[in-house]
N, C-alpha and C positions, 0 to 999 in steps of 0.2 A: 460470435466468436472472432470474426475477422477484425473487429474493433480492438481486440486485445492482442493481436499478432505480435506487435513490437514488445509488449509487456512479456509475453511468453518467451520470445527470443532472448530478452534480457534475463529472464529466470534461468534459462539454459546456460547463458554466459556466466552468471553468478554461481550456479551449481558446479560448472566445470572449473571455475577458479576457486572453489570451496570458500566463497565469500558469504557470510551470514546475511540474511535478509528476512523481512517480514512481508507477507502478502496480506493486504487488507482488502476486504470486499464489502460493498454495500448490499445488505440483504433485506433491509426494511427502511422506509423513510416515513417519519411522522412530521406533518407540517410542511413548510416550505424549505426546500434545500436545492442547491445547485447539483448535488450528487444524486444520481439516480440508481435504482436497484440494478445490480449487476456491474456497476462501476468498480474498478480495481486499481490498486496502486501498490508499488513496492517501496519499502523503507529500509534504510541501512542501519547499522548498529548505533549511529548517532541520532537516529530519528529523522534523518533527512529523506525527503521523498526522492526516489531515484527516477521513477517513471510512473505514469498513470495519474488518475484523479479520482478522489472519492467525495469531494466537496470542500468548500473553503471554510474560513473562520474557525469557530470553536472546535468543530469536529476534526478538522485537519490537525490542529494543535494537540488535541486529546489522543488521536491515533498515533501521531508522531511520538508523543511521550510514552504511550503504551508499547509501541514497537521497540523503542530504545530500552525500556525496562525489561521487556520480554527477552531480548537478545542478551542483556547483561545477566539476567537471572537464569537463563537457559530454559 
């Protein structure tokens, strides 16, 4: 839990500012990945990573696009 302390602090800041965000969390890994189960990241309405890490490459791009779409669609 302590590894996510800064991320949770940022969530509080975003909530207080009523800023929309997406919390992404790794819950399963198949094959090789730099992201590990339990890793978390926050994304803004433009799909930019605010803080945290869930893995690089294809998964990062896919999650960013999904975060952007989710916040646009509600």
